[in-house]
Biopython code that builds the backbone (N, CA, C, O; Angstrom):
import numpy as np
from Bio.PDB.StructureBuilder import StructureBuilder

atoms = [
    (1, "MET", "N", (20.342, -10.677, 4.743)),
    (1, "MET", "CA", (19.362, -9.597, 4.764)),
    (1, "MET", "C", (18.443, -9.721, 3.548)),
    (1, "MET", "O", (18.909, -9.919, 2.426)),
    (2, "SER", "N", (17.163, -9.606, 3.774)),
    (2, "SER", "CA", (16.182, -9.705, 2.694)),
    (2, "SER", "C", (15.976, -8.357, 2.023)),
    (2, "SER", "O", (16.187, -7.303, 2.624)),
    (3, "ILE", "N", (15.565, -8.414, 0.783)),
    (3, "ILE", "CA", (15.262, -7.198, 0.018)),
    (3, "ILE", "C", (13.777, -6.888, 0.200)),
    (3, "ILE", "O", (12.940, -7.772, 0.011)),
    (4, "PRO", "N", (13.434, -5.644, 0.564)),
    (4, "PRO", "CA", (12.017, -5.317, 0.751)),
    (4, "PRO", "C", (11.250, -5.352, -0.569)),
    (4, "PRO", "O", (11.782, -5.024, -1.629)),
    (5, "GLN", "N", (9.991, -5.758, -0.474)),
    (5, "GLN", "CA", (9.087, -5.728, -1.619)),
    (5, "GLN", "C", (8.125, -4.546, -1.547)),
    (5, "GLN", "O", (7.455, -4.222, -2.528)),
    (6, "LEU", "N", (8.060, -3.905, -0.384)),
    (6, "LEU", "CA", (7.087, -2.849, -0.142)),
    (6, "LEU", "C", (7.755, -1.723, 0.634)),
    (6, "LEU", "O", (8.423, -1.967, 1.639)),
    (7, "LEU", "N", (7.574, -0.477, 0.163)),
    (7, "LEU", "CA", (8.096, 0.685, 0.886)),
    (7, "LEU", "C", (6.943, 1.550, 1.373)),
    (7, "LEU", "O", (5.977, 1.803, 0.654)),
    (8, "VAL", "N", (7.077, 1.994, 2.614)),
    (8, "VAL", "CA", (6.121, 2.896, 3.250)),
    (8, "VAL", "C", (6.942, 4.088, 3.724)),
    (8, "VAL", "O", (8.034, 3.909, 4.263)),
    (9, "HIS", "N", (6.440, 5.277, 3.534)),
    (9, "HIS", "CA", (7.219, 6.471, 3.852)),
    (9, "HIS", "C", (7.084, 6.923, 5.296)),
    (9, "HIS", "O", (8.047, 7.429, 5.874)),
    (10, "ASP", "N", (5.898, 6.751, 5.897)),
    (10, "ASP", "CA", (5.636, 7.290, 7.224)),
    (10, "ASP", "C", (4.730, 6.325, 7.977)),
    (10, "ASP", "O", (3.930, 5.618, 7.365)),
    (11, "HIS", "N", (4.850, 6.293, 9.288)),
    (11, "HIS", "CA", (4.025, 5.379, 10.089)),
    (11, "HIS", "C", (2.525, 5.696, 10.023)),
    (11, "HIS", "O", (1.711, 4.824, 10.328)),
    (12, "VAL", "N", (2.142, 6.895, 9.642)),
    (12, "VAL", "CA", (0.716, 7.220, 9.530)),
    (12, "VAL", "C", (0.138, 6.795, 8.182)),
    (12, "VAL", "O", (-1.079, 6.842, 8.001)),
    (13, "ASP", "N", (0.979, 6.381, 7.232)),
    (13, "ASP", "CA", (0.500, 5.966, 5.905)),
    (13, "ASP", "C", (-0.398, 4.733, 6.017)),
    (13, "ASP", "O", (-0.178, 3.866, 6.862)),
    (14, "ASN", "N", (-1.413, 4.670, 5.151)),
    (14, "ASN", "CA", (-2.245, 3.463, 5.093)),
    (14, "ASN", "C", (-2.072, 2.722, 3.768)),
    (14, "ASN", "O", (-2.779, 1.750, 3.503)),
    (15, "VAL", "N", (-1.133, 3.179, 2.937)),
    (15, "VAL", "CA", (-0.755, 2.472, 1.707)),
    (15, "VAL", "C", (0.774, 2.456, 1.602)),
    (15, "VAL", "O", (1.460, 3.354, 2.089)),
    (16, "GLY", "N", (1.278, 1.411, 0.953)),
    (16, "GLY", "CA", (2.696, 1.298, 0.660)),
    (16, "GLY", "C", (2.861, 1.009, -0.818)),
    (16, "GLY", "O", (1.890, 0.662, -1.491)),
    (17, "VAL", "N", (4.076, 1.147, -1.338)),
    (17, "VAL", "CA", (4.347, 0.989, -2.767)),
    (17, "VAL", "C", (5.158, -0.283, -3.003)),
    (17, "VAL", "O", (6.175, -0.511, -2.348)),
    (18, "VAL", "N", (4.698, -1.108, -3.943)),
    (18, "VAL", "CA", (5.414, -2.320, -4.340)),
    (18, "VAL", "C", (6.639, -1.908, -5.153)),
    (18, "VAL", "O", (6.537, -1.115, -6.088)),
    (19, "VAL", "N", (7.794, -2.455, -4.787)),
    (19, "VAL", "CA", (9.048, -2.053, -5.433)),
    (19, "VAL", "C", (9.765, -3.220, -6.113)),
    (19, "VAL", "O", (10.962, -3.139, -6.386)),
    (20, "VAL", "N", (9.035, -4.304, -6.386)),
    (20, "VAL", "CA", (9.596, -5.453, -7.103)),
    (20, "VAL", "C", (8.648, -5.855, -8.226)),
    (20, "VAL", "O", (7.441, -5.628, -8.146)),
    (21, "GLU", "N", (9.205, -6.451, -9.268)),
    (21, "GLU", "CA", (8.401, -6.983, -10.377)),
    (21, "GLU", "C", (7.766, -8.313, -9.967)),
    (21, "GLU", "O", (8.347, -9.086, -9.206)),
    (22, "GLY", "N", (6.572, -8.559, -10.484)),
    (22, "GLY", "CA", (5.959, -9.879, -10.379)),
    (22, "GLY", "C", (5.476, -10.277, -9.003)),
    (22, "GLY", "O", (5.499, -11.463, -8.673)),
    (23, "LEU", "N", (5.039, -9.331, -8.185)),
    (23, "LEU", "CA", (4.523, -9.673, -6.855)),
    (23, "LEU", "C", (3.222, -10.457, -7.007)),
    (23, "LEU", "O", (2.286, -9.998, -7.662)),
    (24, "LYS", "N", (3.170, -11.625, -6.409)),
    (24, "LYS", "CA", (2.011, -12.516, -6.531)),
    (24, "LYS", "C", (1.202, -12.548, -5.244)),
    (24, "LYS", "O", (1.744, -12.375, -4.153)),
    (25, "ALA", "N", (-0.097, -12.771, -5.380)),
    (25, "ALA", "CA", (-0.979, -12.950, -4.230)),
    (25, "ALA", "C", (-0.425, -14.056, -3.344)),
    (25, "ALA", "O", (0.059, -15.076, -3.835)),
    (26, "GLY", "N", (-0.501, -13.845, -2.042)),
    (26, "GLY", "CA", (-0.014, -14.826, -1.084)),
    (26, "GLY", "C", (1.429, -14.618, -0.662)),
    (26, "GLY", "O", (1.894, -15.258, 0.281)),
    (27, "THR", "N", (2.152, -13.727, -1.350)),
    (27, "THR", "CA", (3.536, -13.442, -0.982)),
    (27, "THR", "C", (3.576, -12.753, 0.375)),
    (27, "THR", "O", (2.856, -11.780, 0.603)),
    (28, "LYS", "N", (4.403, -13.247, 1.259)),
    (28, "LYS", "CA", (4.642, -12.554, 2.527)),
    (28, "LYS", "C", (5.716, -11.506, 2.250)),
    (28, "LYS", "O", (6.905, -11.814, 2.172)),
    (29, "MET", "N", (5.267, -10.265, 2.105)),
    (29, "MET", "CA", (6.153, -9.167, 1.736)),
    (29, "MET", "C", (6.919, -8.654, 2.949)),
    (29, "MET", "O", (6.390, -8.599, 4.059)),
    (30, "LEU", "N", (8.168, -8.282, 2.717)),
    (30, "LEU", "CA", (8.923, -7.520, 3.694)),
    (30, "LEU", "C", (8.683, -6.053, 3.370)),
    (30, "LEU", "O", (8.985, -5.599, 2.266)),
    (31, "GLY", "N", (8.145, -5.320, 4.322)),
    (31, "GLY", "CA", (7.912, -3.896, 4.160)),
    (31, "GLY", "C", (8.894, -3.108, 5.002)),
    (31, "GLY", "O", (9.265, -3.536, 6.095)),
    (32, "VAL", "N", (9.316, -1.959, 4.499)),
    (32, "VAL", "CA", (10.213, -1.077, 5.231)),
    (32, "VAL", "C", (9.598, 0.313, 5.293)),
    (32, "VAL", "O", (9.128, 0.841, 4.286)),
    (33, "VAL", "N", (9.606, 0.901, 6.487)),
    (33, "VAL", "CA", (9.156, 2.279, 6.684)),
    (33, "VAL", "C", (10.392, 3.167, 6.578)),
    (33, "VAL", "O", (11.278, 3.105, 7.430)),
    (34, "THR", "N", (10.451, 3.984, 5.547)),
    (34, "THR", "CA", (11.665, 4.760, 5.281)),
    (34, "THR", "C", (11.920, 5.853, 6.324)),
    (34, "THR", "O", (13.056, 6.306, 6.465)),
    (35, "ALA", "N", (10.897, 6.281, 7.050)),
    (35, "ALA", "CA", (11.070, 7.330, 8.060)),
    (35, "ALA", "C", (12.067, 6.918, 9.132)),
    (35, "ALA", "O", (12.797, 7.760, 9.655)),
    (36, "ASP", "N", (12.105, 5.616, 9.468)),
    (36, "ASP", "CA", (13.010, 5.166, 10.531)),
    (36, "ASP", "C", (13.663, 3.817, 10.234)),
    (36, "ASP", "O", (14.318, 3.233, 11.096)),
    (37, "ASN", "N", (13.478, 3.328, 9.003)),
    (37, "ASN", "CA", (14.077, 2.067, 8.563)),
    (37, "ASN", "C", (13.557, 0.861, 9.334)),
    (37, "ASN", "O", (14.217, -0.177, 9.370)),
    (38, "SER", "N", (12.374, 0.981, 9.956)),
    (38, "SER", "CA", (11.773, -0.176, 10.625)),
    (38, "SER", "C", (11.160, -1.087, 9.570)),
    (38, "SER", "O", (10.946, -0.673, 8.431)),
    (39, "SER", "N", (10.882, -2.320, 9.951)),
    (39, "SER", "CA", (10.335, -3.269, 8.978)),
    (39, "SER", "C", (9.129, -4.003, 9.549)),
    (39, "SER", "O", (8.899, -4.008, 10.758)),
    (40, "PHE", "N", (8.368, -4.618, 8.657)),
    (40, "PHE", "CA", (7.173, -5.379, 9.030)),
    (40, "PHE", "C", (6.885, -6.372, 7.911)),
    (40, "PHE", "O", (7.451, -6.265, 6.822)),
    (41, "GLU", "N", (6.006, -7.338, 8.174)),
    (41, "GLU", "CA", (5.566, -8.286, 7.153)),
    (41, "GLU", "C", (4.097, -8.066, 6.866)),
    (41, "GLU", "O", (3.320, -7.722, 7.756)),
    (42, "LEU", "N", (3.724, -8.270, 5.606)),
    (42, "LEU", "CA", (2.342, -8.140, 5.169)),
    (42, "LEU", "C", (2.133, -9.096, 4.016)),
    (42, "LEU", "O", (2.962, -9.162, 3.108)),
    (43, "GLU", "N", (1.037, -9.839, 4.037)),
    (43, "GLU", "CA", (0.738, -10.774, 2.951)),
    (43, "GLU", "C", (-0.019, -10.063, 1.830)),
    (43, "GLU", "O", (-1.015, -9.383, 2.077)),
    (44, "ALA", "N", (0.461, -10.226, 0.604)),
    (44, "ALA", "CA", (-0.206, -9.644, -0.561)),
    (44, "ALA", "C", (-1.520, -10.383, -0.807)),
    (44, "ALA", "O", (-1.545, -11.612, -0.888)),
    (45, "GLY", "N", (-2.598, -9.635, -0.924)),
    (45, "GLY", "CA", (-3.913, -10.218, -1.162)),
    (45, "GLY", "C", (-4.237, -10.366, -2.638)),
    (45, "GLY", "O", (-5.273, -10.926, -2.996)),
    (46, "ALA", "N", (-3.355, -9.867, -3.495)),
    (46, "ALA", "CA", (-3.578, -9.905, -4.946)),
    (46, "ALA", "C", (-2.227, -9.811, -5.632)),
    (46, "ALA", "O", (-1.226, -9.466, -5.004)),
    (47, "ASP", "N", (-2.200, -10.120, -6.922)),
    (47, "ASP", "CA", (-1.026, -9.810, -7.729)),
    (47, "ASP", "C", (-0.981, -8.291, -7.855)),
    (47, "ASP", "O", (-1.997, -7.670, -8.169)),
    (48, "VAL", "N", (0.174, -7.687, -7.618)),
    (48, "VAL", "CA", (0.283, -6.225, -7.659)),
    (48, "VAL", "C", (1.511, -5.840, -8.494)),
    (48, "VAL", "O", (2.627, -6.258, -8.183)),
    (49, "PRO", "N", (1.312, -5.053, -9.540)),
    (49, "PRO", "CA", (2.449, -4.616, -10.365)),
    (49, "PRO", "C", (3.380, -3.670, -9.605)),
    (49, "PRO", "O", (2.964, -2.991, -8.666)),
    (50, "ILE", "N", (4.623, -3.639, -10.018)),
    (50, "ILE", "CA", (5.591, -2.714, -9.444)),
    (50, "ILE", "C", (5.073, -1.276, -9.604)),
    (50, "ILE", "O", (4.513, -0.915, -10.639)),
    (51, "GLY", "N", (5.270, -0.477, -8.565)),
    (51, "GLY", "CA", (4.841, 0.916, -8.581)),
    (51, "GLY", "C", (3.409, 1.140, -8.121)),
    (51, "GLY", "O", (3.010, 2.277, -7.870)),
    (52, "HIS", "N", (2.628, 0.064, -8.010)),
    (52, "HIS", "CA", (1.260, 0.201, -7.515)),
    (52, "HIS", "C", (1.262, 0.105, -5.996)),
    (52, "HIS", "O", (2.254, -0.308, -5.394)),
    (53, "LYS", "N", (0.161, 0.483, -5.389)),
    (53, "LYS", "CA", (0.061, 0.538, -3.944)),
    (53, "LYS", "C", (-0.659, -0.686, -3.379)),
    (53, "LYS", "O", (-1.403, -1.377, -4.075)),
    (54, "VAL", "N", (-0.408, -0.929, -2.081)),
    (54, "VAL", "CA", (-1.042, -1.999, -1.314)),
    (54, "VAL", "C", (-1.612, -1.372, -0.049)),
    (54, "VAL", "O", (-0.986, -0.505, 0.559)),
    (55, "ALA", "N", (-2.813, -1.818, 0.347)),
    (55, "ALA", "CA", (-3.428, -1.349, 1.584)),
    (55, "ALA", "C", (-2.710, -1.963, 2.787)),
    (55, "ALA", "O", (-2.489, -3.173, 2.825)),
    (56, "LEU", "N", (-2.351, -1.145, 3.753)),
    (56, "LEU", "CA", (-1.665, -1.614, 4.950)),
    (56, "LEU", "C", (-2.630, -2.025, 6.051)),
    (56, "LEU", "O", (-2.221, -2.580, 7.070)),
    (57, "GLN", "N", (-3.910, -1.750, 5.842)),
    (57, "GLN", "CA", (-4.973, -2.088, 6.796)),
    (57, "GLN", "C", (-6.261, -2.214, 5.998)),
    (57, "GLN", "O", (-6.307, -1.819, 4.833)),
    (58, "ASP", "N", (-7.304, -2.758, 6.608)),
    (58, "ASP", "CA", (-8.614, -2.773, 5.950)),
    (58, "ASP", "C", (-9.080, -1.326, 5.792)),
    (58, "ASP", "O", (-8.989, -0.527, 6.724)),
    (59, "ILE", "N", (-9.579, -1.004, 4.604)),
    (59, "ILE", "CA", (-9.975, 0.367, 4.290)),
    (59, "ILE", "C", (-11.410, 0.363, 3.759)),
    (59, "ILE", "O", (-11.796, -0.510, 2.981)),
    (60, "LYS", "N", (-12.191, 1.356, 4.195)),
    (60, "LYS", "CA", (-13.578, 1.478, 3.752)),
    (60, "LYS", "C", (-13.686, 2.518, 2.635)),
    (60, "LYS", "O", (-12.867, 3.432, 2.540)),
    (61, "ALA", "N", (-14.706, 2.361, 1.797)),
    (61, "ALA", "CA", (-15.008, 3.390, 0.797)),
    (61, "ALA", "C", (-15.251, 4.701, 1.534)),
    (61, "ALA", "O", (-15.930, 4.725, 2.561)),
    (62, "GLY", "N", (-14.701, 5.780, 1.017)),
    (62, "GLY", "CA", (-14.828, 7.091, 1.645)),
    (62, "GLY", "C", (-13.643, 7.464, 2.511)),
    (62, "GLY", "O", (-13.459, 8.639, 2.831)),
    (63, "ASP", "N", (-12.826, 6.480, 2.902)),
    (63, "ASP", "CA", (-11.632, 6.771, 3.698)),
    (63, "ASP", "C", (-10.614, 7.548, 2.866)),
    (63, "ASP", "O", (-10.623, 7.485, 1.637)),
    (64, "THR", "N", (-9.748, 8.271, 3.543)),
    (64, "THR", "CA", (-8.672, 9.019, 2.902)),
    (64, "THR", "C", (-7.435, 8.137, 2.778)),
    (64, "THR", "O", (-7.079, 7.423, 3.715)),
    (65, "ALA", "N", (-6.787, 8.186, 1.627)),
    (65, "ALA", "CA", (-5.517, 7.487, 1.417)),
    (65, "ALA", "C", (-4.392, 8.379, 1.913)),
    (65, "ALA", "O", (-4.332, 9.561, 1.573)),
    (66, "ILE", "N", (-3.503, 7.812, 2.714)),
    (66, "ILE", "CA", (-2.369, 8.549, 3.256)),
    (66, "ILE", "C", (-1.077, 7.898, 2.764)),
    (66, "ILE", "O", (-0.835, 6.712, 2.988)),
    (67, "LYS", "N", (-0.254, 8.704, 2.087)),
    (67, "LYS", "CA", (1.064, 8.287, 1.606)),
    (67, "LYS", "C", (1.986, 9.482, 1.814)),
    (67, "LYS", "O", (1.559, 10.623, 1.639)),
    (68, "TYR", "N", (3.237, 9.244, 2.183)),
    (68, "TYR", "CA", (4.185, 10.319, 2.541)),
    (68, "TYR", "C", (3.667, 11.122, 3.728)),
    (68, "TYR", "O", (4.080, 12.265, 3.927)),
    (69, "GLY", "N", (2.763, 10.538, 4.522)),
    (69, "GLY", "CA", (2.153, 11.267, 5.626)),
    (69, "GLY", "C", (1.142, 12.296, 5.162)),
    (69, "GLY", "O", (0.709, 13.136, 5.950)),
    (70, "GLN", "N", (0.753, 12.244, 3.877)),
    (70, "GLN", "CA", (-0.131, 13.249, 3.272)),
    (70, "GLN", "C", (-1.369, 12.598, 2.644)),
    (70, "GLN", "O", (-1.338, 11.432, 2.249)),
    (71, "ASP", "N", (-2.433, 13.354, 2.561)),
    (71, "ASP", "CA", (-3.661, 12.956, 1.883)),
    (71, "ASP", "C", (-3.394, 12.886, 0.379)),
    (71, "ASP", "O", (-3.043, 13.895, -0.232)),
    (72, "ILE", "N", (-3.556, 11.700, -0.226)),
    (72, "ILE", "CA", (-3.351, 11.567, -1.678)),
    (72, "ILE", "C", (-4.634, 11.228, -2.424)),
    (72, "ILE", "O", (-4.609, 11.059, -3.644)),
    (73, "GLY", "N", (-5.759, 11.125, -1.713)),
    (73, "GLY", "CA", (-7.008, 10.826, -2.402)),
    (73, "GLY", "C", (-8.028, 10.161, -1.509)),
    (73, "GLY", "O", (-7.844, 10.043, -0.297)),
    (74, "ARG", "N", (-9.127, 9.719, -2.146)),
    (74, "ARG", "CA", (-10.260, 9.120, -1.440)),
    (74, "ARG", "C", (-10.528, 7.735, -2.022)),
    (74, "ARG", "O", (-10.555, 7.556, -3.240)),
    (75, "PHE", "N", (-10.725, 6.765, -1.143)),
    (75, "PHE", "CA", (-11.083, 5.424, -1.597)),
    (75, "PHE", "C", (-12.537, 5.413, -2.040)),
    (75, "PHE", "O", (-13.413, 5.902, -1.326)),
    (76, "VAL", "N", (-12.793, 4.860, -3.208)),
    (76, "VAL", "CA", (-14.151, 4.781, -3.747)),
    (76, "VAL", "C", (-14.704, 3.365, -3.640)),
    (76, "VAL", "O", (-15.841, 3.106, -4.035)),
    (77, "ALA", "N", (-13.906, 2.460, -3.111)),
    (77, "ALA", "CA", (-14.327, 1.082, -2.870)),
    (77, "ALA", "C", (-13.519, 0.559, -1.683)),
    (77, "ALA", "O", (-12.406, 1.024, -1.438)),
    (78, "PRO", "N", (-14.069, -0.398, -0.953)),
    (78, "PRO", "CA", (-13.302, -0.962, 0.157)),
    (78, "PRO", "C", (-12.107, -1.766, -0.362)),
    (78, "PRO", "O", (-12.142, -2.312, -1.465)),
    (79, "VAL", "N", (-11.054, -1.828, 0.450)),
    (79, "VAL", "CA", (-9.855, -2.598, 0.121)),
    (79, "VAL", "C", (-9.430, -3.344, 1.381)),
    (79, "VAL", "O", (-9.269, -2.743, 2.443)),
    (80, "ALA", "N", (-9.251, -4.646, 1.258)),
    (80, "ALA", "CA", (-8.793, -5.445, 2.394)),
    (80, "ALA", "C", (-7.297, -5.238, 2.608)),
    (80, "ALA", "O", (-6.566, -4.914, 1.671)),
    (81, "LYS", "N", (-6.855, -5.422, 3.825)),
    (81, "LYS", "CA", (-5.428, -5.356, 4.157)),
    (81, "LYS", "C", (-4.657, -6.251, 3.196)),
    (81, "LYS", "O", (-4.998, -7.421, 3.021)),
    (82, "GLY", "N", (-3.615, -5.701, 2.572)),
    (82, "GLY", "CA", (-2.821, -6.456, 1.598)),
    (82, "GLY", "C", (-3.345, -6.365, 0.183)),
    (82, "GLY", "O", (-2.738, -6.908, -0.740)),
    (83, "GLY", "N", (-4.488, -5.672, -0.005)),
    (83, "GLY", "CA", (-5.129, -5.572, -1.314)),
    (83, "GLY", "C", (-4.482, -4.536, -2.216)),
    (83, "GLY", "O", (-3.797, -3.623, -1.755)),
    (84, "HIS", "N", (-4.715, -4.702, -3.512)),
    (84, "HIS", "CA", (-4.191, -3.819, -4.560)),
    (84, "HIS", "C", (-4.931, -2.481, -4.519)),
    (84, "HIS", "O", (-6.162, -2.451, -4.530)),
    (85, "VAL", "N", (-4.195, -1.394, -4.473)),
    (85, "VAL", "CA", (-4.755, -0.038, -4.488)),
    (85, "VAL", "C", (-4.295, 0.636, -5.773)),
    (85, "VAL", "O", (-3.098, 0.761, -6.031)),
    (86, "HIS", "N", (-5.266, 1.069, -6.574)),
    (86, "HIS", "CA", (-4.943, 1.764, -7.830)),
    (86, "HIS", "C", (-6.188, 2.534, -8.274)),
    (86, "HIS", "O", (-7.082, 2.775, -7.464)),
    (87, "VAL", "N", (-6.254, 2.915, -9.525)),
    (87, "VAL", "CA", (-7.334, 3.785, -10.017)),
    (87, "VAL", "C", (-8.720, 3.159, -9.924)),
    (87, "VAL", "O", (-9.718, 3.876, -10.002)),
    (88, "HIS", "N", (-8.807, 1.850, -9.759)),
    (88, "HIS", "CA", (-10.110, 1.200, -9.648)),
    (88, "HIS", "C", (-10.749, 1.392, -8.269)),
    (88, "HIS", "O", (-11.952, 1.183, -8.114)),
    (89, "ASN", "N", (-9.960, 1.787, -7.273)),
    (89, "ASN", "CA", (-10.520, 1.970, -5.936)),
    (89, "ASN", "C", (-10.012, 3.223, -5.214)),
    (89, "ASN", "O", (-10.335, 3.433, -4.045)),
    (90, "LEU", "N", (-9.225, 4.052, -5.897)),
    (90, "LEU", "CA", (-8.703, 5.277, -5.319)),
    (90, "LEU", "C", (-8.786, 6.410, -6.332)),
    (90, "LEU", "O", (-8.343, 6.266, -7.472)),
    (91, "LYS", "N", (-9.346, 7.519, -5.922)),
    (91, "LYS", "CA", (-9.501, 8.685, -6.807)),
    (91, "LYS", "C", (-8.983, 9.929, -6.106)),
    (91, "LYS", "O", (-8.965, 10.002, -4.878)),
    (92, "THR", "N", (-8.561, 10.905, -6.900)),
    (92, "THR", "CA", (-8.137, 12.186, -6.351)),
    (92, "THR", "C", (-9.351, 12.912, -5.766)),
    (92, "THR", "O", (-10.489, 12.657, -6.161)),
    (93, "LYS", "N", (-9.101, 13.798, -4.841)),
    (93, "LYS", "CA", (-10.159, 14.644, -4.293)),
    (93, "LYS", "C", (-10.284, 15.956, -5.062)),
    (93, "LYS", "O", (-11.147, 16.778, -4.755)),
    (94, "ARG", "N", (-9.425, 16.150, -6.059)),
    (94, "ARG", "CA", (-9.416, 17.417, -6.800)),
    (94, "ARG", "C", (-10.645, 17.579, -7.675)),
    (94, "ARG", "O", (-11.095, 18.705, -7.885)),
    (95, "TRP", "N", (-11.196, 16.503, -8.186)),
    (95, "TRP", "CA", (-12.392, 16.586, -9.026)),
    (95, "TRP", "C", (-13.182, 15.325, -8.923)),
    (95, "TRP", "O", (-14.228, 15.198, -9.558)),
]
sb = StructureBuilder()
sb.init_structure("model")
sb.init_model(0)
sb.init_chain("A")
sb.init_seg("    ")
for serial, (resi, resn, name, xyz) in enumerate(atoms, 1):
    if name == "N":
        sb.init_residue(resn, " ", resi, " ")
    sb.init_atom(name, np.array(xyz, "f"), 0.0, 1.0, " ", f" {name:<3s}", serial, name[0])
structure = sb.get_structure()
């Protein structure tokens, strides 16, 4: 059994969280959806630090980020599937 590199909380989420150190671009990640323990593969498009997010699909600027099945912010730049999601391309909607 392989150890997942990416956790997703709900099937409606469009971002997942990297849960391993040293994830490198080109890695074929094993992702697990915690809602039902299903799994999937996704290729990392960038080096992504542990605890940072990865786009699960191509995302446009202005789209809403969904994590835990909830709105967590607004994308301010496009992100390709497998791309690094963090403060450079995702902002809160609070201000």
